[in-house]
C-alpha positions as CSV (number, residue, x, y, z in Angstrom):
1,M,96.4,-24.4,-52.4
2,I,94.1,-26.2,-50.0
3,K,93.0,-28.7,-52.6
4,T,96.6,-29.4,-53.7
5,T,97.7,-30.0,-50.1
6,I,94.8,-32.4,-49.5
7,F,95.5,-34.5,-52.6
8,A,99.1,-34.7,-51.6
9,S,98.2,-35.7,-48.1
10,V,95.9,-38.4,-49.4
11,F,98.7,-39.9,-51.5
12,C,101.2,-39.8,-48.6
13,S,98.6,-41.3,-46.2
14,L,97.9,-44.2,-48.5
15,L,101.6,-44.9,-48.9
16,L,102.0,-45.0,-45.1
17,L,99.0,-47.3,-44.6
18,G,100.5,-49.7,-47.1
19,R,103.7,-50.0,-45.0
20,G,101.8,-51.3,-42.0
21,E,98.5,-50.8,-40.2
22,P,98.8,-48.2,-37.4
23,P,96.7,-48.6,-34.3
24,A,93.3,-46.9,-34.6
25,H,93.6,-44.9,-31.4
26,Y,96.2,-43.4,-29.2
27,K,94.3,-44.5,-26.1
28,N,93.2,-48.0,-25.2
29,W,89.7,-47.8,-26.5
30,D,87.8,-51.0,-27.3
31,L,84.3,-52.0,-28.3
32,R,83.1,-55.5,-27.3
33,H,80.0,-57.2,-26.0
34,G,77.9,-54.2,-26.9
35,K,79.9,-51.8,-24.7
36,F,82.7,-49.3,-24.8
37,F,85.8,-49.8,-22.7
38,E,88.6,-47.4,-21.9
39,D,91.7,-49.1,-20.3
40,N,89.5,-52.2,-20.0
41,E,87.0,-50.3,-17.8
42,W,83.4,-50.1,-19.0
43,V,82.4,-46.5,-19.7
44,F,78.8,-45.4,-20.5
45,L,78.9,-42.6,-23.0
46,K,76.8,-39.4,-22.7
47,I,77.2,-38.4,-26.3
48,G,76.4,-34.8,-27.3
49,K,75.9,-34.0,-31.0
50,P,76.2,-30.3,-31.7
51,L,74.8,-29.5,-35.2
52,W,76.9,-26.4,-36.1
53,N,79.0,-25.2,-39.0
54,F,82.4,-26.6,-38.2
55,A,83.9,-24.9,-41.2
56,D,83.2,-21.5,-39.6
57,A,86.1,-20.5,-37.3
58,N,83.9,-18.1,-35.3
59,V,81.3,-20.8,-34.6
60,V,83.9,-23.3,-33.6
61,A,85.7,-20.8,-31.3
62,R,82.4,-20.1,-29.5
63,L,81.7,-23.8,-29.0
64,T,85.2,-24.4,-27.8
65,R,84.8,-21.7,-25.1
66,D,81.7,-23.6,-23.9
67,L,83.4,-27.0,-23.7
68,D,83.9,-26.7,-19.9
69,I,80.1,-26.1,-19.5
70,I,79.3,-29.1,-21.7
71,Q,81.7,-31.3,-19.9
72,G,80.3,-30.1,-16.6
73,K,76.9,-31.4,-17.7
74,G,78.4,-34.9,-17.8
75,Y,79.0,-35.2,-21.5
76,N,82.1,-37.4,-22.0
77,C,81.8,-37.7,-25.8
78,L,81.0,-35.3,-28.6
79,E,80.2,-36.3,-32.1
80,I,81.0,-33.7,-34.7
81,N,78.7,-33.7,-37.7
82,C,80.2,-32.3,-40.9
83,Y,77.8,-31.1,-43.5
84,W,79.3,-31.4,-47.0
85,N,77.9,-28.1,-48.3
86,Y,79.4,-26.2,-45.4
87,F,83.0,-27.1,-46.4
88,E,82.8,-26.6,-50.2
89,T,80.7,-25.2,-53.0
90,D,82.0,-26.7,-56.3
91,G,81.0,-30.3,-55.5
92,D,84.3,-32.0,-56.3
93,G,84.5,-33.4,-52.8
94,V,87.6,-31.4,-51.8
95,P,87.0,-28.7,-49.2
96,D,87.4,-25.1,-50.2
97,K,87.6,-24.0,-46.6
98,S,90.3,-24.6,-44.0
99,L,89.9,-27.7,-41.9
100,E,92.0,-26.2,-39.1
101,P,88.9,-25.1,-37.0
102,L,87.6,-28.7,-37.2
103,K,90.9,-30.2,-36.3
104,G,91.4,-27.7,-33.4
105,F,88.0,-28.5,-32.0
106,I,88.7,-32.2,-32.0
107,D,92.0,-31.6,-30.3
108,S,90.3,-29.4,-27.7
109,I,87.8,-32.2,-26.9
110,Y,90.5,-34.8,-26.7
111,D,92.8,-32.7,-24.5
112,R,90.0,-32.3,-21.9
113,G,89.8,-36.1,-21.6
114,M,86.5,-36.2,-23.6
115,I,86.1,-38.5,-26.6
116,P,85.6,-37.1,-30.1
117,C,83.6,-38.9,-32.8
118,L,83.2,-37.8,-36.4
119,S,80.2,-38.1,-38.7
120,V,79.2,-36.7,-42.1
121,E,76.1,-35.7,-44.0
122,T,76.6,-36.4,-47.7
123,Y,73.1,-37.1,-48.7
124,G,70.1,-34.9,-49.6
125,V,67.4,-36.3,-47.4
126,G,66.7,-35.1,-43.8
127,G,68.6,-31.9,-43.7
128,G,71.9,-32.4,-45.5
129,Q,72.6,-30.7,-48.8
130,I,74.9,-31.5,-51.7
131,P,77.1,-28.5,-52.7
132,K,75.4,-26.6,-55.5
133,G,78.5,-27.0,-57.8
134,F,78.0,-30.7,-57.8
135,W,74.7,-30.3,-59.7
136,T,76.4,-28.1,-62.3
137,R,79.0,-30.8,-62.8
138,H,76.6,-33.8,-62.7
139,P,73.0,-32.8,-63.4
140,D,72.1,-36.4,-64.3
141,A,73.1,-37.6,-60.8
142,V,69.8,-36.6,-59.3
143,A,67.5,-39.4,-58.2
144,I,64.5,-40.2,-60.4
145,N,61.1,-41.3,-59.0
146,N,58.7,-43.8,-60.5
147,L,57.0,-41.1,-62.5
148,G,60.3,-40.2,-64.2
149,M,60.7,-36.9,-62.3
150,P,63.8,-35.6,-60.5
151,V,63.4,-35.9,-56.7
152,T,63.7,-33.3,-54.0
153,D,63.4,-33.8,-50.3
154,T,59.6,-33.4,-49.9
155,E,59.5,-35.8,-46.9
156,Y,61.4,-33.4,-44.6
157,G,60.2,-30.3,-46.4
158,T,63.7,-28.9,-47.4
159,N,63.1,-29.5,-51.1
160,N,66.9,-30.0,-51.6
161,P,67.8,-32.1,-54.6
162,V,68.3,-35.8,-53.8
163,P,71.2,-37.6,-55.4
164,S,70.9,-41.1,-56.8
165,I,73.1,-43.4,-54.7
166,F,73.5,-45.4,-57.9
167,S,75.4,-42.5,-59.6
168,Q,79.1,-43.3,-59.6
169,E,80.0,-39.6,-59.9
170,Y,78.0,-38.9,-56.7
171,R,79.6,-41.7,-54.7
172,E,83.1,-40.8,-55.8
173,A,82.7,-37.1,-54.9
174,A,81.1,-38.0,-51.5
175,R,84.0,-40.4,-50.7
176,R,86.5,-37.8,-51.7
177,F,84.9,-35.5,-49.2
178,I,85.0,-38.2,-46.5
179,K,88.7,-38.9,-47.0
180,S,89.5,-35.2,-47.2
181,I,87.8,-34.6,-43.8
182,A,89.5,-37.6,-42.3
183,L,92.9,-36.5,-43.6
184,G,92.4,-33.0,-42.1
185,V,92.2,-34.2,-38.5
186,D,94.0,-36.6,-36.2
187,T,92.0,-39.7,-36.8
188,K,93.6,-41.6,-33.9
189,K,91.8,-39.2,-31.5
190,I,88.4,-40.3,-33.0
191,L,86.6,-43.2,-31.3
192,Y,84.3,-43.9,-34.2
193,F,83.3,-42.5,-37.6
194,E,79.6,-42.4,-38.7
195,T,78.5,-42.7,-42.3
196,T,75.9,-40.4,-43.6
197,V,73.0,-39.7,-41.3
198,E,70.0,-42.0,-41.8
199,P,70.9,-43.8,-45.0
200,Q,67.8,-44.7,-46.9
201,Y,66.0,-44.1,-50.2
202,M,62.8,-42.2,-49.2
203,G,59.6,-43.2,-47.6
204,T,57.2,-40.9,-49.4
205,Q,58.6,-41.2,-52.9
206,N,59.6,-44.3,-55.0
207,L,63.2,-44.2,-56.0
208,C,65.5,-44.5,-57.7
209,Y,64.7,-45.2,-61.4
210,S,67.6,-43.3,-63.0
211,I,69.8,-44.5,-65.8
212,H,72.4,-45.2,-63.1
213,A,70.0,-47.4,-61.2
214,R,69.2,-49.4,-64.4
215,H,72.9,-49.9,-65.1
216,E,73.7,-51.1,-61.6
217,Y,70.6,-53.4,-61.5
218,E,71.4,-55.1,-64.8
219,Q,75.0,-55.6,-63.8
220,W,73.8,-57.1,-60.4
221,L,71.6,-59.6,-62.2
222,I,74.5,-60.7,-64.4
223,E,77.0,-60.9,-61.4
224,R,74.5,-62.9,-59.3
225,G,73.4,-65.1,-62.2
226,I,69.8,-64.7,-61.3
227,S,66.7,-63.6,-63.2
228,G,64.6,-60.7,-62.4
229,P,62.0,-58.4,-64.0
230,E,63.3,-56.5,-67.0
231,W,63.7,-52.8,-66.7
232,P,60.5,-51.1,-67.8
233,D,60.5,-49.4,-71.2
234,S,58.9,-46.2,-70.1
235,F,57.5,-44.2,-67.2
236,P,55.6,-44.5,-65.0
237,I,57.2,-47.6,-63.5
238,P,54.5,-50.2,-63.1
239,D,53.8,-51.5,-59.6
240,S,54.6,-55.0,-60.7
241,F,58.3,-53.9,-61.1
242,R,58.3,-51.4,-58.2
243,T,57.2,-54.0,-55.6
244,N,59.0,-57.0,-57.1
245,A,61.0,-58.9,-54.5
246,V,64.1,-59.3,-56.7
247,W,64.2,-55.6,-57.4
248,N,63.9,-54.7,-53.8
249,Q,66.5,-57.3,-52.8
250,F,68.9,-55.4,-55.2
251,R,67.9,-52.1,-53.7
252,A,68.5,-53.3,-50.1
253,E,71.9,-54.8,-51.1
254,F,73.0,-51.7,-52.9
255,L,72.0,-49.5,-50.0
256,A,74.3,-51.6,-47.8
257,R,77.0,-51.4,-50.4
258,W,76.8,-47.6,-50.4
259,V,77.2,-47.5,-46.7
260,N,80.0,-50.2,-46.7
261,E,82.0,-48.2,-49.3
262,D,81.6,-45.0,-47.3
263,A,82.9,-46.8,-44.3
264,A,85.8,-48.0,-46.4
265,A,86.6,-44.4,-47.3
266,F,87.0,-43.5,-43.6
267,R,89.1,-46.6,-43.0
268,E,91.3,-45.9,-46.1
269,V,92.6,-42.9,-44.0
270,A,92.1,-44.0,-40.4
271,G,93.1,-47.7,-40.8
272,S,91.1,-50.9,-41.4
273,N,90.5,-51.4,-37.6
274,A,88.8,-48.0,-37.2
275,Y,85.3,-48.2,-35.7
276,V,82.3,-47.3,-37.8
277,A,78.8,-46.4,-36.8
278,V,75.8,-46.8,-39.1
279,D,72.2,-45.5,-38.6
280,Y,69.5,-48.1,-39.3
281,L,66.2,-46.3,-40.1
282,E,63.2,-48.4,-39.4
283,T,59.5,-47.4,-39.0
284,G,58.0,-50.9,-39.0
285,G,55.4,-49.6,-41.5
286,A,54.4,-50.2,-45.1
287,D,56.9,-47.5,-46.2
288,M,59.9,-49.7,-45.4
289,F,60.3,-51.3,-48.8
290,N,60.4,-47.8,-50.2
291,R,63.1,-46.8,-47.7
292,N,65.3,-49.9,-47.4
293,G,64.0,-52.4,-50.0
294,D,64.1,-55.1,-47.4
295,S,65.3,-54.3,-43.9
296,R,66.9,-57.6,-43.0
297,V,68.6,-57.9,-46.4
298,F,70.0,-54.5,-45.8
299,L,71.3,-55.4,-42.3
300,R,72.7,-58.8,-43.5
301,N,74.8,-57.0,-46.1
302,L,76.0,-54.3,-43.7
303,H,79.4,-55.9,-43.0
304,S,81.2,-52.7,-42.3
305,A,79.5,-51.6,-39.1
306,N,80.7,-51.9,-35.5
307,I,77.8,-49.8,-34.1
308,I,74.2,-50.0,-35.2
309,Q,72.3,-46.9,-34.2
310,I,68.5,-47.6,-34.4
311,N,66.5,-44.6,-35.7
312,W,62.9,-44.2,-34.7
313,H,63.5,-46.4,-31.7
314,W,60.4,-45.0,-30.1
315,L,57.0,-44.5,-31.7
316,A,56.1,-41.1,-30.4
317,S,52.5,-41.2,-31.7
318,A,51.8,-44.5,-29.8
319,N,54.2,-43.7,-26.9
320,K,55.8,-47.2,-27.1
321,P,58.9,-48.9,-28.4
322,N,59.5,-49.6,-32.1
323,Q,60.0,-53.2,-31.3
324,I,60.4,-54.4,-34.9
325,A,63.5,-52.3,-35.2
326,Y,65.2,-54.0,-32.3
327,D,64.0,-57.4,-33.3
328,N,65.5,-57.0,-36.8
329,V,68.9,-55.9,-35.5
330,Y,69.2,-58.7,-33.0
331,A,67.9,-61.4,-35.4
332,V,70.6,-60.5,-38.0
333,R,73.3,-60.0,-35.3
334,S,72.6,-63.5,-34.1
335,E,72.3,-65.0,-37.6
336,K,75.5,-63.4,-38.8
337,N,77.3,-63.7,-35.5
338,R,78.3,-60.0,-35.4
339,D,79.5,-58.3,-32.3
340,W,77.5,-55.2,-33.0
341,V,77.1,-52.5,-30.4
342,V,73.4,-51.7,-30.6
343,S,72.4,-48.2,-29.6
344,E,70.0,-45.5,-30.8
345,H,70.4,-42.7,-33.2
346,M,69.2,-39.4,-31.6
347,T,68.1,-41.0,-28.3
348,L,66.6,-37.6,-27.7
349,N,66.3,-34.5,-29.7
350,G,64.5,-31.2,-28.9
351,T,61.4,-31.8,-31.0
352,D,60.3,-35.4,-31.4
353,Y,59.3,-36.3,-27.9
354,S,57.3,-34.8,-25.1
355,P,58.8,-34.6,-21.6
356,M,56.2,-37.0,-20.3
357,S,57.4,-39.7,-22.6
358,I,61.1,-39.5,-21.6
359,P,61.2,-41.8,-18.6
360,N,59.6,-44.7,-20.5
361,L,61.7,-44.0,-23.6
362,L,65.0,-44.1,-21.7
363,T,63.9,-47.1,-19.7
364,N,63.2,-48.9,-22.9
365,T,66.6,-48.2,-24.3
366,I,68.2,-49.7,-21.2
367,Q,66.0,-52.8,-21.4
368,Q,66.4,-53.2,-25.1
369,S,70.0,-52.5,-25.8
370,T,71.9,-49.7,-24.3
371,R,75.1,-50.5,-22.5
372,F,77.0,-48.2,-24.8
373,G,75.5,-44.7,-24.3
374,W,72.9,-42.2,-25.2
375,E,73.1,-39.7,-28.1
376,F,71.6,-36.2,-27.5
377,V,70.9,-33.8,-30.4
378,S,71.4,-31.0,-30.8
379,V,73.7,-30.0,-27.9
380,G,73.9,-26.2,-28.2
381,N,72.6,-23.2,-26.4
382,L,69.9,-21.6,-28.5
383,S,66.6,-20.8,-26.9
384,S,64.9,-20.0,-30.2
385,S,65.7,-23.4,-31.8
386,A,63.2,-26.1,-30.9
387,F,65.7,-28.8,-32.0
388,T,68.4,-27.5,-29.6
389,L,68.3,-28.9,-26.1
390,Y,69.6,-25.9,-24.1
391,N,68.7,-22.3,-23.7
392,D,71.0,-19.4,-24.4
393,D,72.3,-19.5,-20.8
394,W,72.9,-23.3,-21.1
395,S,70.0,-24.1,-18.8
396,P,68.3,-27.3,-19.9
397,K,65.0,-27.3,-21.8
398,P,62.4,-29.7,-20.3
399,V,63.3,-32.7,-22.4
400,I,67.0,-32.8,-21.5
401,A,66.3,-31.6,-17.9
402,I,64.8,-35.1,-17.2
403,V,68.2,-36.5,-18.1
404,D,70.6,-34.0,-16.7
405,N,68.8,-33.5,-13.3
406,N,68.6,-37.3,-12.7
407,W,71.8,-38.6,-14.2
408,D,72.9,-40.6,-11.2
409,S,69.5,-42.3,-11.0
410,W,69.6,-43.2,-14.7
411,M,73.1,-44.6,-14.3
412,N,71.9,-46.8,-11.4
413,Q,69.3,-48.2,-13.8
414,V,72.0,-48.9,-16.4
415,R,74.2,-50.7,-13.9
416,A,71.3,-52.6,-12.4
417,Q,70.3,-53.9,-15.9
418,E,73.9,-55.0,-16.4
419,G,73.9,-56.7,-13.0
420,R,76.4,-54.4,-11.3
């Protein structure tokens, strides 16, 4: 019944969109000049990202009860992250579980005068999982590395199967999920939608060399009318192909295409003027051609984004900014004349940074980019979870205490940098 209702809603929604574009938001929300405005007043966002199962009504009810506490800590924005595997098991992209808890939570955030945002995890690297049923339906959609082996997430240690972004079946199922989630909530209450967290290939493995990758690569060469190395006859893939500039240009462009088309899935429901945020993962290291193909080519082709969220904005091992990440974003923003909001993905989380590094880290975000806001992950009360920023009683752990206990001082620095 749920699946039938959602498909009917999709059809009706698309008909309505065809009759005239609705406004993206009920409120006067606007992004311009790298900042967020509400009723033409600049508002700096303290964004909390709770990583919970929003398909579980009991979990959502508990978090809803704590919204007053969260708002009392100065959070004026909450981004809800929807893991695909929490909402369905058979992998067709249509939720098996009710979306009412998710919708109700967004309504509760909005009714308190806070700002909801919505993101998805539809990839298999970094924590997200593909529903197990998808692999039963499409076993050949798995990414293949340069040795000809199916890929699991060995980089983050989850060992979840990694889909090939070149697989049409994977992309269609993921976008069906994106549209189903968007149709289940009131999208005009959402400030921005974020495509899958940290889009990349992988840094520690070479991918993807599946039959789907070959098809898309050969089509791309024809469409572009350019010559490139021929697809190797057998595995292992030789380094001459793996490191070839044309092949990696293709990989970078296709990575951007994947993100752009996911953004389009959100906008198909929420309207073409809906705001979209995209993570840009950059280490500045030799692994980057593995991850992005070519970082600037990826950014140049990322035409769907309103907000660029830099990931690994701070090099924890060296305790200094990841300057190349900011330089790449600003170079492409200037080159393409894009009015991107530039911010950071996971400005702070519970595990990546020591309390001693926080003052320099936050000061760097202010000096480099941030007029938009900071994102804190994971906002929840769980003493036993290192990644979570608050204890069971909602007292701040050391990392977030530096933020919460000095908020007015930090905002004075933001305003001073802005010249206000």
